[in-house]
Backbone as CSV, one residue per row, in Angstrom:
resi,resn,N_x,N_y,N_z,CA_x,CA_y,CA_z,C_x,C_y,C_z
1,UNK,95.501,47.298,11.352,95.347,47.994,12.680,94.195,47.256,13.461
2,UNK,94.453,47.036,14.739,93.532,46.454,15.660,92.677,47.414,16.295
3,UNK,91.365,47.268,16.147,90.402,48.187,16.693,89.625,47.543,17.814
4,UNK,89.403,48.401,18.878,88.665,47.921,20.074,87.480,48.720,20.212
5,UNK,86.263,48.242,20.068,84.996,48.887,20.306,84.537,48.809,21.648
6,UNK,83.943,49.879,22.291,83.388,49.754,23.637,82.323,50.848,23.683
7,UNK,81.540,50.754,24.851,80.544,51.737,25.124,79.087,51.318,24.853
8,UNK,78.920,50.180,24.426,77.516,49.652,24.201,76.797,49.382,25.517
9,UNK,75.542,49.095,25.393,74.800,48.805,26.655,73.282,48.881,26.365
10,UNK,72.607,48.788,27.469,71.098,48.983,27.426,70.687,50.305,27.715
11,UNK,69.825,50.937,26.871,69.329,52.298,27.146,67.880,52.372,26.716
12,UNK,67.142,53.225,27.499,65.690,53.497,27.088,65.650,54.317,25.844
13,UNK,64.466,54.200,25.172,64.231,54.992,23.950,64.397,56.441,24.332
14,UNK,64.884,57.297,23.516,65.213,58.690,23.781,66.486,58.938,24.545
15,UNK,67.115,57.880,24.947,68.376,58.054,25.725,69.622,58.159,24.722
16,UNK,70.831,58.250,25.437,72.117,58.459,24.676,73.146,57.476,25.089
17,UNK,73.990,57.206,24.170,75.221,56.403,24.482,76.439,57.040,23.639
18,UNK,77.563,56.756,24.155,78.785,57.082,23.363,79.678,55.861,23.161
19,UNK,79.779,55.528,21.914,80.631,54.412,21.495,82.065,54.860,21.312
20,UNK,83.085,54.101,21.619,84.439,54.501,21.489,85.106,53.370,20.604
21,UNK,85.993,53.828,19.643,86.706,52.934,18.848,88.266,53.288,19.112
22,UNK,88.983,52.492,19.760,90.415,52.762,20.059,91.213,51.794,19.347
23,UNK,92.524,52.277,19.153,93.527,51.454,18.580,94.762,51.595,19.277
24,UNK,94.960,50.924,20.399,96.111,50.932,21.295,97.404,50.710,20.641
25,UNK,98.383,51.532,20.578,99.646,51.274,20.016,99.767,51.666,18.538
26,UNK,98.550,52.190,17.946,98.594,52.542,16.542,98.203,54.017,16.355
27,UNK,98.715,54.598,15.357,98.384,55.952,15.037,97.303,55.965,14.027
28,UNK,96.131,56.562,14.360,94.976,56.566,13.337,94.918,57.897,12.503
29,UNK,96.012,58.529,12.542,96.032,59.929,11.792,95.641,59.760,10.324
30,UNK,96.023,58.646,9.720,95.873,58.475,8.310,94.731,57.554,8.023
31,UNK,93.888,57.123,8.945,92.811,56.191,8.603,91.491,56.861,8.652
32,UNK,90.589,56.603,7.770,89.128,56.835,7.821,88.578,55.717,8.814
33,UNK,87.824,56.214,9.738,87.258,55.432,10.779,85.693,55.498,10.727
34,UNK,85.147,54.364,10.820,83.563,54.331,10.760,82.957,53.321,11.609
35,UNK,81.621,53.313,11.599,80.869,52.256,12.325,79.777,51.697,11.359
36,UNK,79.715,50.279,11.522,78.742,49.560,10.775,77.865,49.011,11.892
37,UNK,76.661,48.656,11.605,75.789,47.851,12.578,75.040,46.864,11.834
38,UNK,74.699,45.766,12.664,73.922,44.796,12.241,72.988,44.228,13.298
39,UNK,71.644,44.210,12.906,70.599,43.677,13.839,70.265,42.295,13.320
40,UNK,69.697,41.526,14.196,69.323,40.128,13.832,68.298,40.223,12.733
41,UNK,68.571,39.338,11.629,67.649,39.342,10.537,67.686,40.408,9.573
42,UNK,68.596,41.449,9.799,68.706,42.568,8.882,70.121,42.580,8.279
43,UNK,70.199,43.425,7.244,71.407,43.599,6.497,72.370,44.493,7.314
44,UNK,73.630,44.323,7.044,74.575,45.182,7.723,74.371,46.631,7.192
45,UNK,74.579,47.612,7.918,74.338,48.953,7.566,75.562,49.907,7.952
46,UNK,76.028,50.628,7.012,77.091,51.598,7.373,76.390,52.789,8.115
47,UNK,76.823,53.137,9.237,76.138,54.090,10.046,76.826,55.418,9.970
48,UNK,78.182,55.500,10.025,78.797,56.847,10.072,80.325,56.596,9.714
49,UNK,80.984,57.603,9.187,82.385,57.515,8.935,83.035,58.878,8.944
50,UNK,84.274,58.905,9.318,84.997,60.162,9.461,86.334,60.131,8.726
51,UNK,86.597,61.145,7.973,87.815,61.149,7.237,89.083,61.328,8.170
52,UNK,90.341,61.048,7.649,91.463,61.232,8.544,91.721,62.644,9.007
53,UNK,91.598,63.653,8.106,92.031,64.915,8.471,91.116,66.099,8.128
54,UNK,90.302,66.008,7.007,89.657,67.254,6.635,88.268,67.335,7.276
55,UNK,87.881,66.369,8.129,86.623,66.448,8.814,85.385,66.021,8.098
56,UNK,85.688,65.488,6.878,84.534,64.981,6.012,83.855,63.840,6.859
57,UNK,82.553,63.764,6.773,81.800,62.749,7.456,80.645,62.137,6.539
58,UNK,80.310,60.909,6.928,79.082,60.311,6.360,78.222,59.770,7.409
59,UNK,76.930,60.013,7.127,75.858,59.538,7.990,74.790,58.851,7.324
60,UNK,74.376,57.659,7.793,73.198,56.930,7.037,72.045,57.886,7.340
61,UNK,71.039,57.878,6.388,69.860,58.832,6.578,69.177,58.343,7.842
62,UNK,69.240,57.134,8.297,68.476,56.687,9.477,69.021,57.278,10.815
63,UNK,70.208,57.836,10.743,70.775,58.471,11.960,71.151,59.880,11.937
64,UNK,71.005,60.508,10.753,71.218,61.943,10.591,70.495,62.705,11.633
65,UNK,71.097,63.675,12.167,70.502,64.522,13.143,70.549,64.002,14.605
66,UNK,70.857,62.725,14.735,70.805,62.022,16.034,72.163,61.604,16.413
67,UNK,72.988,61.120,15.457,74.315,60.602,15.772,75.374,61.608,15.315
68,UNK,76.491,61.664,16.071,77.554,62.546,15.644,78.946,61.769,15.877
69,UNK,79.770,61.732,14.828,81.052,61.049,14.865,82.116,62.091,15.112
70,UNK,83.109,61.768,15.887,84.263,62.678,16.084,85.534,61.860,16.394
71,UNK,86.630,62.524,16.265,87.888,61.795,16.496,88.818,62.582,17.362
72,UNK,89.689,61.899,18.135,90.786,62.453,18.896,91.987,61.748,18.542
73,UNK,92.746,62.169,17.535,93.892,61.452,17.003,94.935,61.442,18.170
74,UNK,95.028,62.294,19.066,96.123,62.328,20.064,95.795,60.962,20.936
75,UNK,94.584,60.635,21.013,94.257,59.382,21.821,93.955,58.124,20.920
76,UNK,94.181,58.383,19.715,93.883,57.290,18.701,92.531,56.702,18.903
77,UNK,91.455,57.523,19.069,90.212,57.057,19.378,89.160,57.929,18.658
78,UNK,88.215,57.065,18.100,87.033,57.708,17.465,85.847,57.451,18.252
79,UNK,84.934,58.422,18.231,83.632,58.319,19.110,82.427,58.391,18.193
80,UNK,81.416,57.740,18.604,80.096,57.834,17.972,79.152,58.127,19.137
81,UNK,78.751,59.454,19.082,77.776,59.982,19.994,76.326,59.756,19.502
82,UNK,75.680,58.881,20.223,74.289,58.573,19.802,73.181,59.171,20.752
83,UNK,72.324,60.060,20.239,71.368,60.647,20.877,69.959,60.176,20.406
84,UNK,68.926,60.485,21.120,67.484,60.209,20.683,67.372,58.838,20.215
85,UNK,67.938,57.887,20.982,68.065,56.447,20.497,66.625,55.915,20.323
86,UNK,66.445,55.091,19.361,65.235,54.381,19.021,65.289,52.829,19.116
87,UNK,64.261,52.207,19.393,64.508,50.692,19.345,65.118,50.218,18.080
88,UNK,64.798,50.741,17.053,65.422,50.340,15.720,66.816,50.609,15.581
89,UNK,67.474,51.229,16.524,68.909,51.399,16.612,69.619,50.205,17.268
90,UNK,68.815,49.283,17.863,69.377,48.182,18.472,70.075,47.270,17.552
91,UNK,71.351,46.975,17.787,72.215,46.264,16.877,73.575,45.912,17.522
92,UNK,74.366,45.150,16.842,75.837,45.110,17.226,76.409,46.171,16.374
93,UNK,77.256,46.993,16.988,77.974,48.070,16.279,79.467,47.672,16.121
94,UNK,79.926,47.751,14.910,81.333,47.314,14.581,82.198,48.536,14.189
95,UNK,83.343,48.738,14.686,84.355,49.765,14.324,85.079,49.275,13.129
96,UNK,85.338,50.131,12.121,86.031,49.735,11.046,87.046,50.852,10.594
97,UNK,88.066,50.494,9.803,89.034,51.482,9.363,89.620,51.182,8.029
98,UNK,89.983,52.186,7.377,90.743,51.993,6.094,91.745,53.119,5.984
99,UNK,92.949,52.644,5.477,93.987,53.600,5.269,94.241,53.892,3.806
100,UNK,93.029,54.004,3.086,93.073,54.167,1.655,93.575,55.561,1.232
101,UNK,93.792,55.621,-0.120,94.237,56.923,-0.609,93.099,57.894,-0.618
102,UNK,93.326,59.081,-1.176,92.157,60.089,-1.030,91.002,59.721,-1.903
103,UNK,91.147,58.909,-2.981,89.910,58.422,-3.644,89.110,57.512,-2.782
104,UNK,89.801,56.599,-2.076,89.068,55.765,-1.141,88.377,56.560,-0.068
105,UNK,89.087,57.456,0.466,88.559,58.348,1.527,87.331,59.085,1.069
106,UNK,87.343,59.462,-0.261,86.219,60.168,-0.829,85.000,59.290,-0.984
107,UNK,85.297,58.054,-1.324,84.206,56.999,-1.537,83.586,56.687,-0.121
108,UNK,84.434,56.421,0.844,83.911,56.058,2.151,83.167,57.176,2.876
109,UNK,83.468,58.421,2.623,82.709,59.514,3.161,81.504,59.953,2.357
110,UNK,81.427,59.193,1.193,80.257,59.521,0.336,79.028,58.492,0.500
111,UNK,79.521,57.100,0.433,78.403,56.170,0.562,78.887,54.952,1.341
112,UNK,80.115,54.976,1.989,80.552,53.989,2.956,80.353,52.563,2.615
113,UNK,80.873,52.030,1.485,80.652,50.576,1.253,81.608,49.736,2.068
114,UNK,81.071,48.645,2.456,81.854,47.718,3.384,83.144,47.219,2.802
115,UNK,83.215,47.135,1.534,84.482,46.467,0.920,85.668,47.365,0.996
116,UNK,85.371,48.732,1.293,86.405,49.673,1.404,87.275,49.654,2.654
117,UNK,86.759,48.956,3.614,87.368,48.862,4.913,88.149,47.609,5.148
118,UNK,89.476,47.719,5.357,90.138,46.572,5.586,90.386,46.084,7.026
119,UNK,89.970,46.883,7.975,90.154,46.536,9.376,88.794,46.578,10.094
120,UNK,88.405,45.484,10.758,87.169,45.360,11.405,87.506,44.982,12.875
121,UNK,86.860,45.712,13.878,86.999,45.411,15.216,85.793,44.478,15.694
122,UNK,85.986,43.966,16.952,84.815,43.209,17.437,83.609,44.182,17.665
123,UNK,82.392,43.636,17.715,81.301,44.439,17.892,81.003,44.726,19.479
124,UNK,80.193,45.804,19.543,79.679,46.146,20.870,78.088,46.206,20.677
125,UNK,77.411,45.559,21.649,75.918,45.384,21.530,75.331,46.758,22.079
126,UNK,74.386,47.282,21.306,73.582,48.443,21.708,72.103,47.909,21.754
127,UNK,71.474,48.065,22.896,70.104,47.574,22.922,69.221,48.835,23.431
128,UNK,68.261,49.263,22.707,67.340,50.312,23.014,66.045,49.686,23.306
129,UNK,65.599,49.789,24.547,64.358,49.194,24.984,63.936,49.751,26.269
130,UNK,62.559,49.781,26.474,62.017,50.231,27.752,61.783,49.042,28.710
């Protein structure tokens, strides 16, 4: 599945952004969708993931309570609502997807390993700075 990420930009600390991950022409009903991020000089980090149907989610400890992931299957779009942004949230954010079986879905919504995702979209830059 081809994924298109959008919504990044420059925001002040404490501000909010909403990232979108769309898959025009594809049905995402059976895919777990997530977001990774990578900042210069840092390791790639799994940020959040949402299961196809039962609402299970994963959040990295660094974003719990600030970020919320949601999906609109009718629009084949997943959103990452980012609030109370901090300078350390600055990174390129990548949208990812997996159409794995329920075991894979359980794995990605538990600890979100990068190897479990077979589709990666282009990144969108998020910069948090005053």
